[in-house]
C-alpha positions in Angstrom: -69.4 -50.1 -60.9 -68.5 -51.3 -57.4 -70.8 -50.8 -54.5 -71.8 -53.0 -51.7 -75.1 -53.3 -49.9 -76.1 -55.9 -47.4 -79.4 -57.0 -45.9 -78.1 -55.8 -42.5 -77.1 -52.4 -44.0 -80.5 -52.1 -45.8 -82.4 -52.9 -42.6 -80.2 -50.7 -40.4 -80.3 -47.8 -42.9 -84.1 -47.9 -42.7 -83.8 -47.0 -39.0 -80.9 -44.7 -38.8 -78.8 -42.0 -40.4 -75.4 -40.6 -39.8 -75.5 -38.3 -36.8 -74.0 -35.3 -38.5 -73.8 -32.0 -36.8 -75.4 -30.0 -39.7 -76.0 -30.5 -43.4 -72.7 -29.9 -45.3 -74.3 -27.3 -47.7 -75.4 -25.3 -44.6 -71.9 -25.5 -43.1 -70.5 -24.3 -46.4 -73.0 -21.5 -46.7 -72.2 -20.3 -43.1 -68.5 -20.2 -43.9 -69.2 -18.3 -47.2 -71.4 -15.7 -45.6 -69.0 -15.2 -42.7 -66.1 -14.9 -45.1 -67.9 -12.4 -47.3 -69.0 -10.4 -44.3 -65.5 -10.2 -43.0 -64.2 -9.3 -46.5 -66.7 -6.4 -46.6 -66.3 -5.2 -42.9 -62.5 -5.8 -42.4 -60.9 -6.0 -45.8 -57.3 -7.2 -45.7 -56.6 -6.5 -49.4 -53.8 -9.1 -49.7 -55.2 -11.0 -52.7 -56.2 -7.7 -54.4 -52.5 -7.2 -55.0 -52.3 -10.3 -57.2 -53.1 -9.6 -60.8 -56.7 -10.2 -61.6 -56.0 -12.6 -64.5 -53.9 -14.8 -62.2 -56.5 -14.8 -59.5 -59.2 -15.8 -62.0 -56.9 -18.5 -63.5 -56.1 -20.1 -60.1 -59.6 -19.6 -58.7 -61.2 -21.0 -61.8 -58.9 -24.0 -61.8 -59.9 -24.8 -58.3 -63.6 -24.4 -59.1 -63.2 -26.7 -62.1 -61.4 -29.2 -59.9 -64.3 -29.0 -57.4 -66.7 -29.8 -60.1 -64.6 -32.7 -61.3 -64.8 -34.2 -57.8 -68.4 -33.4 -56.9 -70.2 -34.4 -60.1 -68.8 -37.9 -60.5 -69.3 -38.4 -56.8 -73.0 -37.6 -57.1 -73.4 -39.8 -60.1 -71.8 -42.7 -58.4 -74.2 -42.4 -55.4 -77.2 -42.3 -57.8 -76.0 -45.3 -59.8 -75.6 -47.2 -56.5 -79.1 -46.2 -55.4 -78.0 -44.5 -52.3 -78.8 -40.9 -51.3 -76.3 -38.1 -51.8 -77.6 -36.3 -48.8 -75.8 -37.5 -45.6 -78.8 -37.0 -43.4 -80.6 -39.7 -45.3 -80.1 -43.4 -44.7 -77.2 -44.9 -46.6 -78.2 -47.9 -48.8 -74.8 -48.9 -50.4 -71.1 -48.4 -49.9 -69.7 -46.8 -53.0 -66.0 -47.5 -53.5 -65.4 -47.1 -57.2 -64.6 -44.1 -59.5 -63.7 -41.0 -57.6 -64.4 -42.9 -54.4 -61.6 -45.3 -55.3 -59.2 -42.3 -54.8 -60.8 -40.3 -52.0 -63.5 -41.3 -49.5 -64.9 -37.7 -49.3 -64.6 -36.0 -52.7 -67.7 -34.0 -52.3 -66.5 -32.4 -49.1 -63.1 -31.7 -50.6 -65.1 -30.0 -53.4 -66.9 -27.7 -51.0 -63.6 -26.5 -49.6 -62.2 -26.0 -53.1 -65.2 -24.0 -54.1 -64.7 -21.7 -51.1 -61.0 -21.3 -51.7 -61.4 -20.9 -55.5 -64.1 -18.3 -55.2 -62.2 -16.5 -52.6 -59.1 -16.3 -54.7 -60.9 -15.3 -57.9 -62.7 -12.5 -56.2 -59.8 -11.4 -53.8 -61.7 -12.5 -50.7 -58.9 -13.0 -48.1 -61.3 -13.8 -45.3 -63.3 -16.1 -47.6 -60.2 -18.1 -48.3 -59.3 -18.1 -44.6 -62.8 -19.6 -43.8 -61.6 -22.8 -45.5 -59.9 -23.7 -42.2 -63.1 -23.5 -40.0 -65.1 -25.1 -42.9 -62.7 -28.0 -43.1 -62.6 -28.5 -39.4 -66.4 -28.3 -39.1 -66.8 -30.9 -42.0 -64.2 -33.2 -40.5 -65.4 -33.2 -36.9 -69.1 -32.5 -37.4 -69.7 -34.6 -40.5 -67.0 -36.9 -41.7 -66.0 -38.6 -38.4 -69.6 -39.1 -37.6 -70.4 -40.6 -41.0 -67.4 -42.9 -40.7 -68.7 -44.4 -37.4 -72.1 -44.8 -39.0 -70.7 -46.5 -42.1 -68.6 -48.8 -40.1 -71.7 -49.9 -38.1 -73.5 -50.5 -41.4 -70.9 -52.1 -43.5 -68.4 -53.5 -40.9 -65.3 -55.1 -42.4 -66.1 -54.0 -45.9 -65.9 -50.4 -44.8 -62.8 -50.9 -42.6 -61.0 -52.5 -45.6 -62.1 -49.6 -47.8 -60.7 -47.1 -45.3 -57.4 -49.0 -45.4 -57.2 -48.8 -49.2 -58.5 -45.3 -49.8 -57.4 -42.0 -48.1 -60.0 -39.9 -46.5 -59.5 -36.7 -48.4 -57.0 -37.2 -51.2 -55.0 -39.3 -53.5 -52.0 -41.4 -52.4 -49.1 -40.5 -54.6 
């Protein structure tokens, strides 16, 4: 298990948290509710033309992929003794496991849940809400967290950013 903490990070994390715009689960919930409301009020019926079994297979696969990203991410944070919730002070920089492949696997998982659920249940607007969800997470959470983590961990964090892509795997 690789994670880094420092006396400066521990002292600083006691005093501050990442200045995120809103909790990511709330951002996800807003996107989901807006998508479902639009699907009900202004149905496009595009995905409903796709065979149900295919929608379930694709949607289910995306939901399983989301789970495969989120659960190991949560476990890695817990092993490192740092909070999963981004509005709490960070105590360690986690760079191993799924975080050795993507710096934000839990946020990728949120988008995959929205898209997977939308596809499975023929929610065209729900799938479309992945764009505003992704933008809100990127600008309202991720970029703010990155500045915070760079302040806490300095060169260790900058080197990690050079090695590991923000949202996905380098092929």
